[in-house]
C-alpha positions in Angstrom: 1.9 89.0 -195.5 2.2 92.0 -193.1 6.1 92.5 -192.0 6.5 90.9 -187.7 9.2 91.3 -185.8 8.4 89.4 -182.0 11.2 90.7 -179.0 12.9 87.9 -177.7 11.1 87.7 -174.9 7.5 86.8 -176.7 10.1 84.3 -179.3 10.9 82.5 -175.7 6.6 82.7 -174.2 5.9 81.9 -177.3 8.0 78.7 -177.9 7.9 77.6 -174.2 4.5 78.0 -174.1 3.4 80.5 -171.3 0.9 83.7 -171.2 1.2 86.2 -173.3 -0.7 90.2 -172.1 -0.5 92.3 -174.7 0.0 96.0 -174.3 -1.3 99.0 -176.2 1.6 101.0 -176.6 -0.1 104.1 -177.4 0.2 105.5 -173.5 4.0 106.1 -174.7 3.8 108.8 -177.8 -0.2 109.9 -177.2 -0.7 110.1 -173.6 2.3 111.1 -171.1 5.4 113.9 -171.6 9.3 111.9 -171.5 10.6 110.4 -169.5 6.6 109.7 -167.9 6.5 107.9 -170.6 8.7 105.1 -171.0 8.9 104.5 -167.4 5.0 103.5 -167.5 5.5 101.0 -169.8 8.2 99.5 -168.0 6.1 99.8 -165.2 3.3 98.1 -166.7 5.7 95.1 -168.3 7.3 94.7 -165.0 2.9 94.3 -163.9 2.4 91.9 -165.7 5.2 90.1 -165.5 5.3 89.9 -161.8 1.9 88.4 -162.2 3.5 85.7 -164.1 2.6 86.5 -167.4 5.0 87.8 -170.9 4.7 91.2 -172.4 4.2 92.7 -175.7 3.9 95.5 -176.8 2.6 96.5 -179.8 3.6 99.2 -182.1 4.8 99.5 -185.4 8.0 100.3 -186.6 9.4 101.5 -190.1 6.5 99.1 -192.0 7.0 96.8 -189.5 4.2 95.3 -186.3 6.4 94.0 -183.6 5.4 92.1 -181.0 7.1 93.1 -178.2 9.5 95.8 -177.5 13.0 95.5 -176.4 14.4 98.1 -174.3 16.0 100.1 -176.9 13.4 99.6 -178.6 11.2 101.2 -176.5 13.4 103.8 -176.0 12.5 105.2 -179.7 9.4 104.8 -179.6 9.2 107.1 -176.4 11.6 109.8 -178.1 9.9 109.7 -181.3 8.1 112.7 -183.1 5.4 112.5 -185.5 4.3 109.1 -184.5 1.1 107.5 -185.7 -2.3 106.8 -183.8 -3.2 103.7 -185.0 -6.4 102.7 -184.7 -9.0 100.2 -187.5 -8.9 102.5 -190.1 -5.0 102.7 -190.1 -3.4 100.6 -189.0 -2.8 98.8 -192.4 -1.8 102.0 -194.0 0.5 102.8 -192.0 2.1 99.3 -192.1 2.0 99.4 -196.4 3.3 103.3 -196.3 6.1 102.3 -194.1 5.8 104.2 -191.1 5.8 104.1 -188.0 2.6 104.2 -184.9 1.5 103.8 -181.8 -1.4 100.8 -181.0 -4.5 102.3 -179.7 -6.7 99.5 -178.5 -8.5 98.9 -181.0 -5.1 98.6 -183.7 -4.2 96.4 -179.9 -6.6 93.8 -180.6 -5.7 93.4 -184.1 -2.4 93.0 -183.3 -3.0 90.8 -181.5 -4.8 88.2 -182.9 -2.6 88.5 -185.6 0.3 87.5 -184.0 -1.8 84.4 -181.8 -2.2 86.7 -178.3 -5.9 85.9 -177.0 -5.0 88.6 -174.2 -4.6 93.0 -173.4 -5.0 94.9 -171.3 -4.4 98.6 -172.0 -4.3 101.5 -169.8 
């Protein structure tokens, strides 16, 4: 069993049957410097909301798969150091070791499937 945490926004969307869009998190940790990384992630999430869906940014934090990030979690990930860049090969190892990692396209696909989200977008 994979330890998972759903953000309040994603939890509510699942209860309501609202559209969800999974988003990768490597744009936050590996694609650009602070503070542009978090600003960009927030703009992407807002674009999803403006188009009638709920964003579910995926990341592993302290060995738990996060399906959607709160503002605080997004800030924490955006400032974290030594964050693994997770793909298929190291996704499970990061969870098992209690690590923190940002999802690539491949890991986001896996996380979305585990969480029951059928749509994802990438930067």
